[in-house]
N, C-alpha and C positions, 0 to 999 in steps of 0.2 A: 504494500500500500504506500501511497505517496501523500504526505501531509505538508501544507504550507502553514507555518506559524508566523503571524504578523504581529510584530511589536509596533503599535500605531504611532509611537513617537519616533524621533530621528536619532536617538542616542545609540551610537555604535557600541558603547561599552555595555549598556543594558542588553542590547541584542546579542552580543557575544556571550555574556553571562547566561542568558536564557539558553542559547545554543549549547553551551558547554554542559549545563545541567540536564537538558532534555536528551542529549545524545547518550548520557549515562543510563537512562531508563527506557529508552524507546525499544520497541520490539525488534527482534532480529530482522524481520521482513519489512520494517518500516523505513522508507526513504524520507528523510526529514530536511526541509528547507526552512531555515529561520531567517527572517528578513525584516526590514523596516523601510518606510518611505524615505525618499531623498528630499522631501520638503515637509514643512510643518514644524510644530513646537518640539523642542528637544526633550521636554518632559510634560506630563499632563498634571497640572496642579489646579485646574479649574474647569468649569463647564465650557468656557470659551476655548481653552486649549483642546478639550475633547472634540468640540465641534470642528476645529481646524484640521483634526486628524482624519475626519471622515472621507473627504474626497480622495486623497491619495491612498487611503486604505481600500476604498472601493475599487480603485484602479488595480491594486494588487489582487483583490478577489477575482476580478475579471481575468487577470493574467493567469491565475491558478486554474480557472475554468478552461481557458484556451490551451493550457500546457499539460492537461491530463492528470491533474491532481485529484485525489479522492476526497479531500476535505481541507477546510481552512479553519484555523484557530485564531480568533482575535484576542491577543494577549495583553489586554489592559483591563484593570479591575474597575471598569465602568462600561465595558462592552460597547465602545463607540461605533455607531453605524451598524450594529448587529442586525436589526430588522431590515434595513435597506440592503445590506449584504445578502441576506437570505432571499430577498426579492429578485436580485439580479443573478443569483447563483443557482446552477443546476446541481452542484455538488454540496455536500454537507458543510454548513458553517456553524461553529459553536463559539461562544464567548466564555472567557474564564470566570467571570463573575456569576453568570446564570448557572453554569454547571456546578461550581463549587458551593454556592448557597444551597442548591438542592441536595447535593451530596451531604453537606453538613446536617441538613434537616433530617436526612435518613439515618444518620449515625449518632444523634444525640438529642437531648431535650432542650439544651440551650447552647448557643454559640456566640462568640464575640468576634467582631471584625476589627482588625487593626488597620488604621489608615495613617499616612505620613503626617499630614498637616491638619490643624484644627478646623479650618474652614470647610473641609470635606466631610466632617462628621454628619451634618444634616443631610448631605447628599446620600451618604451610605444608609441612613435610616430610611430615606425616601425610596431608594433602590430596593432595599429588602421588602418594604411595604408593597412596592409594585409587583413583586413576585409572590405576594400574599404569605410571606414567610416570617412576618414580624412576631408571631407567637413563639418562634424558636430563638428570637434574638435576645441575648442577655445584655449586650451593650455594644457600642462602637467606641473605641478608644484610639487616641492618637499617640504616635511616638514623638511628635513635635520635631520632626526632621523633614526637610523637603525631599522630594523624590530624587533630585540630583545628589543631595548629601547621603541619602540612603544607599544609592548606588556607589558613590565614591568612597565613603567612610565605613567600610564593612565592620570594623571592630566596634565602633560606636553604635552602628545600626543594630548589630546583634545584641549588644548590651541593653539598648533601649527596648528592643522587641521583647527580650527576656523579662525585663523589669515590668513593662506594661502588661504582658501576657500573665505574669504572676498576679498582678493586681486584679485582672479580669477573673481569674480563677478564684481568688480568695474573697474578693469583694462583690463580684457580680454573679457568681455561681456558674461561670462558663465551663462547659464540658469539652468544648472544642474551640481552638483558636484558628481563625482564618487570617492569613497574611494578605491583607487587602491592598496589595500593590505589587506590580510585576518586578519592581526593583528589589523586593524582598526574596526573590527566588533563591533557593539554596540554603536558607536558614532553618527550614522546618525540622530537619532531622535532629540537629543539635538542640533546638528549643524543646522539641518533644521529649528528647532523652533527659534533659535537665529538669523539666517540669513534671515529667511522668504523665503527660496528657497528649491527646491526639492534636497535631498541628497540621493544617491543610495548606499546602502551597498551591494556589490556584492553577498555575501554569502546568505543573507536573500532574496534578489530578486530572486536568482537562485533557492532557495528551492521552492518558490511559483510557479515559472514558471515550474519547474520540476514536481511538484504535478499536475499542469494543463495538462502537456503533458501526464502524466500517465493516468489521468482521460479520456483524449481524445484518449487513446490507440495509441499514436504516439511514434515512435523511429527513430533513424537514419537508413537510407537506407543501406542495405548490397549489393546493386547491383554492384557498381564499386568503388567509392571513399573509402568506408569503408568495402570493401569485406574482407573476411577471408584471412589471409596470407597463402600462399601455404605451405603444409606440407613438412618438410625437415628432 
């Protein structure tokens, strides 16, 4: 199978970190292309940033359709352009936020989402509510680090993630921690081991779910919600 993973921002370092971690866990028969647009914001720190990523991300989705890929993963924890991507795509398109929130709800009674900066907290509550999963939400907590700093300063990022995750477990009753930013990829195993709790890295979780959906020959329906846009 052939999967394109799109990091919707233009950060080469985040894309490379994603690639390195996903290549470790991909199936033997999975051909993986991890890429990012060549235009747009370097990191996604706002709804405005997310909106700017959509046109170049959709171009990559179209490219994946033309080049024989089996699926596309949109690897930003806000799923920018996900519905539009499904409309224009004949192959499976999945977003790391949607997948991981649903997986977390299957595996626990309460989960906490970690997000880098404080002004994204209300967005995460709203996104969880949009998926009707708020009964499972223990809290949204911030590491108080920008996405760029999370990517660049790995030692501090890990320390902050560990500290905030511990607070979520002890104070909010979280049973699962979701690392709600693609810049946090690669930290879940150490945090899980140190806290003794399940920690979900959305990018790696989504890759394995995506592989399973391809094996099962499943994709999004084109009947109504994700029907092709009318030709204009």
